[in-house]
N, C-alpha and C positions, 0 to 999 in steps of 0.2 A: 472554486478555489483550487489553485495548483499546489500539489504536494508531491514530495518524494518519499517513498516508503523504503525503509531499511529492510533488508531481506528477512530479519527476524520477525518483523511485523507481518510481512506477506505470509510467511510460514505459519505463524500463530493464527492468522486470520483464516487460512485454508484448513489447517489441520485441527485447531483447538478452540476456536470461537473467542468470546469475550470482546473487549474493545477493538482488537484488530479486525475481527469479523464485522463489527459495526462500521469500521472505516472502509472495508472492502464493499460492504453493502451501499455505503454512501457513494463510492466510486461507481458501482454498478448502477445505482439510481441516477447517475449524472450530476450528483452534487459535488463531486471532486474530480479533478483531472489529474491523472498520474503523469509525472514527468520522470523519464528514465534516460539513461545513456546506454550505449551498446555494452559497456562494462557492467552496468547494473543488471541489464537483461541477462547477460552471460552468467552472472552470479546467481540470479534467480533460478535459471535453468539448472545450473550445477548443483545448487543446494537442494532444490526440489527433487532432482533425480536421486540424490543420496537419501533423502528422507522418505521418498516414496517406496524405497525398498522395504522399509519397516511397515508400510501400509499398502500391500500389493493389490488390495481391492479398490484402491483409489487411483484413477487415471488422471494425473495432474496435468498432462499435456494440453488438453483443451482449455484449461483455465489460463495456463501460461500463454497460449496462443491468443486468447482474448486480451490479456494484458498487453502483449506485444503489439497487437493490432489497434488497441483502443487507448494507447498511451502516446504522449508526445515524446518522440525520441530526439535527444539533443546530443550533439557531439560536444564533449567537454574535454578541454586540454588538461593534461596532468598539472597539478598545482606545483608552483615553484618551490614551495616549502611544505614540510609536514605540518598538518593542522591537528588531526586527531591523534590520540595516543596510539591508536592502531592504524598504521599507514594504509591498510586495506579499506578503511572506512573513508579515506579522503575522496574516493570516487563519488560519494554522495554529496560531499561539500562542493566538489568541482562541478557536478551536475547542477546543483542549486545556483551557483554563481553564474555558470554559462547560460542558464535558462531564465535567470531572474526570479527563481522560485524562492520564497522566503521561509518555507516550512518543510522540515524533514521530520518524519515520524519514526522514532526508533526507541527500542528498549535497551540499546547497547550503551553501557556506561562510558565506554571509550569515545563514542560518537557524541553522547550527550555533553561531554566536557567541552566540545567544540562549539556549543551553542553561542550565538552572538557574533561569530566570525563573519565579517562583511554583511552584517544584518540578517544572517540566516539563523533562524530559530530551530533548535532541535528539541522536540518535545516527546514525552512518553505517550503511548497510545491512550492510556487512561486519561491523562491530562488533556489531550486533544479532544477526546469525546466529551469530557466533562466541561470544557471551556467553550464548546461550540455554542453560539448564541441562538442559531436557527439552522435546522437541518435541511432546509430547502423549501421551495415553493413550486407550485405548478408551472410557473414561468421559467424555472431553471436558475433563478438568481439565488446565489448562495451568499450568506453573510457568515463569515467565520470568525474564529477567535483572533486575537491580536489586531482587531480592527480591519482585517482583510476582507475584501468582497470581490466577487467576479461572477462571470456567467459560465456555467458548465457547457462543454461542447460535445458531450457524449450524445450520440443519436438517440432519439426517442425510442427506437426499437430495442435499445440496450438497457432501458430503464426497468427497475424492479416493479414499478406500479404499486408501491405500498406493501409489497410482500416482504417477508423476512429475508435475511441474508443466508441463503442456502445455495449450494453449488448447482442445484437444479435450476435456480433462477439465473445462473450464469450461462445457461444453455447447455449444460452437460449433466449427465446422470451420474450419480454417485451411489455406491453400495452403502447401505445403512450400517453404521457402526453398531457393534454389540456393546452391551454394558460392560463387558470384560475388557474392552480396549481402552487405552488412555484417552481421556477427553471424550468419552462416548456420547456426549451431548454437543458435538461440534456443529458447525454451521450448516451442514447438509443433513443432519439426522432428523 
């Protein structure tokens, strides 16, 4: 299943866990294919650079490189009209339209209000995880919510193989967080 992740979902999945981490684990396991535009990748890198200052023990670069290398990058033209309440979020809608992707996962209320535009659904991470019918099978066929299905194209070497969603499984080592840090039970602890 092809999805677009809003930056807040990516950040939450990397640094804090919960449903966004499950979504990243599904991508890592080949159950989801991430679709991005150059503008989305640029935002991922900028926001992660700012956030990683607060977590100096976490080297986010290898994860971002994996995302850049293992996502489908789609050129998406600027929309003719403003769709989201926050014009900065229109890049996600534009990418979905240009790529034919029907699902954007976001916790951003401004982007969530754009759900339904040109048949693009914007869903919260918790709703996406809860509505998934089937999280995958050995043959890589994914049946997703909203009646969508497709075949994942992430190479077998990139799959989790049933392991939990931890940064170490993404091919990078992470320092273990201490219980004093926010979200001390993040997806790499």
